C-alpha positions in Angstrom: 63.4 -11.2 -0.8 62.1 -7.8 -2.0 60.5 -9.4 -5.0 58.8 -12.0 -2.9 57.4 -9.3 -0.6 56.0 -7.4 -3.6 54.3 -10.5 -4.9 52.7 -11.2 -1.5 51.6 -7.6 -1.2 50.0 -7.7 -4.6 48.2 -10.9 -3.7 46.9 -9.3 -0.5 45.5 -6.3 -2.4 43.8 -8.4 -5.0 42.2 -10.5 -2.3 41.0 -7.4 -0.4 39.6 -5.9 -3.6 37.7 -9.2 -4.3 36.2 -9.0 -0.8 35.2 -5.4 -1.1 33.6 -5.8 -4.5 31.7 -8.9 -3.4 31.9 -10.2 -6.9 30.2 -13.4 -7.9 33.6 -15.1 -8.8 34.7 -14.5 -5.2 31.8 -16.6 -3.9 30.4 -13.7 -1.9 26.9 -12.5 -2.5 25.7 -8.9 -1.6 23.0 -8.7 1.1 19.5 -8.8 -0.3 17.8 -5.4 -0.9 15.2 -4.5 1.8 11.6 -4.2 0.7 8.6 -2.3 2.0 4.9 -2.5 1.3 2.9 0.4 -0.2 -0.8 0.6 -0.7 -2.0 1.9 -4.1 -5.5 2.6 -5.5 -6.4 1.5 -9.0 -9.6 2.0 -11.0 -11.9 -0.7 -12.1 -14.7 -0.4 -14.6 -17.6 -3.0 -14.7 -21.1 -3.2 -16.2 -22.4 -1.8 -12.9 -20.0 1.1 -12.1 -16.5 2.4 -12.0 -14.8 2.3 -8.6 -11.5 2.1 -6.8 -9.5 -1.0 -5.8 -7.0 -1.0 -3.0 -3.9 -3.2 -3.5 -0.8 -3.7 -1.4 2.4 -3.9 -3.4 6.0 -4.6 -2.4 8.7 -2.2 -3.6 12.4 -1.8 -2.9 13.3 0.4 0.1 14.1 3.9 -1.1 14.9 7.3 0.3 11.6 8.6 -1.0 8.9 6.1 -0.3 6.2 8.6 -1.5 7.6 8.7 -5.0 8.0 4.9 -5.0 4.3 4.5 -4.2 3.3 6.8 -7.0 5.6 5.1 -9.4 3.9 1.8 -8.5 0.5 3.4 -9.1 1.6 4.8 -12.5 3.7 1.9 -13.9 3.0 -1.1 -11.6 1.0 -4.1 -12.6 -2.4 -4.4 -10.9 -3.1 -7.6 -9.1 -6.9 -7.3 -9.5 -8.4 -8.4 -12.8 -9.4 -5.5 -15.0 -7.9 -2.9 -12.7 -6.0 0.0 -14.2 -4.4 3.4 -13.7 -5.6 6.5 -15.5 -2.3 8.3 -15.1 -0.5 8.3 -18.5 2.5 5.9 -18.2 4.9 8.5 -19.6 4.2 10.7 -16.6 7.2 11.3 -14.4 7.1 12.1 -10.7 9.4 15.1 -10.3 9.1 15.2 -6.5 6.8 15.1 -3.5 7.0 17.8 -0.9 5.2 17.4 2.4 4.4 20.5 4.5 2.0 20.7 7.4 0.6 17.3 6.5 -0.1 18.4 2.9 1.7 16.5 0.1 2.3 18.4 -3.1 3.1 16.1 -6.1 5.2 17.7 -8.9 4.4 15.9 -12.1 5.8 16.2 -15.6 3.5 17.6 -18.3 2.5 14.1 -19.5 0.2 13.8 -16.6 -2.3 16.2 -18.3 -2.8 13.8 -21.2 -5.4 11.5 -19.5 -8.7 11.2 -21.3 -11.1 9.1 -19.2 -14.3 11.0 -18.8 -15.7 12.8 -15.7 -16.0 9.7 -13.5 -12.6 8.5 -14.4 -11.1 11.9 -13.7 -12.7 12.1 -10.3 -11.5 8.6 -9.3 -8.1 9.2 -10.9 -7.6 12.1 -8.5 -8.7 10.0 -5.6 -6.4 7.2 -6.6 -3.5 9.6 -6.2 -4.8 11.1 -3.0 -5.7 7.9 -1.3 -2.3 6.3 -2.2 -0.4 9.1 -0.5 -2.7 9.5 2.5 -2.0 5.9 3.4 1.0 7.5 5.1 0.0 8.7 8.5 1.9 12.0 8.1 -0.1 13.0 5.0 -3.7 14.2 5.3 -4.2 16.1 2.1 -2.7 16.1 -1.4 -2.3 18.8 -4.1 -0.8 18.8 -7.6 1.5 21.0 -9.7 3.1 20.4 -13.1 6.7 21.4 -13.7 6.6 23.1 -10.3 3.8 25.5 -11.1 0.0 25.8 -10.9 -0.9 27.7 -14.1 -4.3 27.9 -15.9 -3.7 24.7 -17.9 -2.8 22.7 -14.7 -5.8 24.0 -12.8 -8.1 22.7 -15.6 -6.4 19.3 -15.1 -8.1 16.7 -17.2 -11.1 18.9 -18.3 -14.0 17.8 -16.2 -12.7 17.9 -12.6 -10.5 20.9 -11.9 -7.9 21.5 -9.2 -9.7 24.5 -7.9 -10.7 22.7 -4.7 -7.2 21.3 -3.9 -5.7 20.2 -1.6 -7.9 17.1 -1.6 -8.8 15.0 1.4 -8.7 11.2 1.6 -12.0 9.6 0.5 -12.7 5.8 0.6 -16.4 6.0 -0.3 -15.7 4.6 -3.8 -13.3 1.8 -2.8 -15.3 -1.4 -3.4 -12.5 -3.9 -3.4 -11.3 -5.7 -1.4 -14.3 -6.1 0.9 -12.0 -6.1 3.9 -8.5 -4.9 4.5 -6.3 -4.4 7.5 -3.9 -1.7 8.5 -3.0 -3.5 11.7 -1.6 -6.1 12.4 0.8 -6.7 9.5 1.6 -10.3 8.3 4.3 -11.8 10.4 4.2 -9.1 13.0 5.3 -9.9 16.5 2.5 -9.3 19.0 3.3 -8.5 22.7 0.2 -8.1 24.9 -3.4 -7.8 23.5 -3.9 -8.0 19.8 -5.1 -4.7 18.3 -6.9 -5.0 15.0 -7.6 -2.0 12.8 -9.0 -2.0 9.2 -11.7 -1.0 6.8 -14.7 -3.1 5.5 -17.5 -2.8 3.0 -19.8 -5.6 4.2 -23.4 -6.2 5.1 -24.5 -4.0 8.0 -20.8 -3.4 8.7 -20.4 -6.5 10.8 -16.8 -7.8 10.7 -16.0 -11.2 12.3 -12.6 -12.0 13.8 -11.1 -15.4 14.8 -7.7 -16.0 16.4 -6.2 -19.5 16.0 -3.3 -21.0 17.9 -0.5 -22.7 16.0 -2.2 -26.0 16.4 -5.4 -24.7 14.8 -7.4 -24.4 18.0 -9.7 -21.3 18.3 -8.5 -19.0 21.1 -11.0 -16.3 20.6 -13.8 -15.5 18.2 -15.6 -12.2 18.2 -17.0 -9.4 16.0 -17.0 -5.7 15.6 -18.9 -3.2 13.6 -17.5 -0.8 11.0 -18.5 2.8 11.3 -20.2 2.6 8.0 -21.6 -0.4 6.1 -22.4 -0.7 2.5 -21.9 1.4 0.4 -19.0 2.1 2.8 -16.3 1.1 3.4 -16.1 2.0 7.0 -13.3 1.8 9.5 -13.3 -0.7 12.4 -11.2 -1.6 15.4 -11.1 -4.5 17.8 -9.0 -5.9 20.6 -8.3 -9.6 21.3 -7.1 -10.3 24.8 -6.7 -14.1 24.6 -3.5 -14.5 22.6 -1.1 -17.5 22.2 1.7 -18.0 24.7 4.9 -16.0 24.1 7.3 -17.8 21.7 4.5 -19.4 19.6 2.6 -18.4 16.5 -1.0 -17.9 15.5 -3.3 -16.9 12.7 -5.8 -14.0 12.7 -8.9 -14.6 10.4 -11.1 -11.7 9.4 -14.3 -12.2 7.4 -18.0 -11.7 7.3 -21.0 -14.0 7.2 -23.3 -14.2 4.2 -26.8 -13.2 5.3 -28.3 -15.8 2.9 -26.5 -19.0 4.0 -24.0 -18.2 6.7 -21.0 -18.7 4.4 -17.7 -17.1 5.5 -17.0 -14.5 2.9 -13.9 -12.5 1.8 -11.7 -14.1 4.5 -8.2 -12.9 5.0 -5.7 -14.8 7.1 -2.8 -13.0 8.8 0.1 -15.1 10.3 1.4 -13.7 13.5 4.2 -14.2 16.0 3.7 -13.9 19.8 
């Protein structure tokens, strides 16, 4: 009887261990990792000019989302053709400290090895600053290397120094995409009026908005004006009152009309729940 009890007890512990470990042979899969979106700013060089490109990337949820965004900027794969990062890929982010809305990035010494010319240096700094100031709690960004700000770090990449840090957010050299939204997010559940907030670099700053019901019918079509047009970009806001019934879905379209032929340009479509 005692032997039977020991066998049963062993079987119980083996089964319990199998459940806790969630191993594949037990037929139990671990829950999927949560993901979060971060916005990063790459550089792009064309025959006309060098400028910044804003992209939204998906990363795994982490305890330090600031470092995750910077890692994506340094080692992520740009979605835009010919976009790139000037930060040397060997660079390590040793930490990000936020105090009084100023983020201080602590880099490894490899960050000082960039060699991209004066324009690339200026935009490279802004690519870092704009990436971190996407977070509402950050307004300015400064840099240190190995935790210190010595003479070599102050000279940075040679042409643009760190003497004027901390640096403020600056979108004046962001040329792509022509339109992007901060609000609403794709799939967001909307209760009440639909508030729209974004940036645009379009002709005369005129941004058109169209809200479609789930059957494709137009519920409301309107326009707003960005604070700044080309060369911009400029920020814009709008409110749409006529939204679909609760429990249904819809699509927000944001675009601008070509002044030459009235074509809808750079349209983005955001699915929403109501």
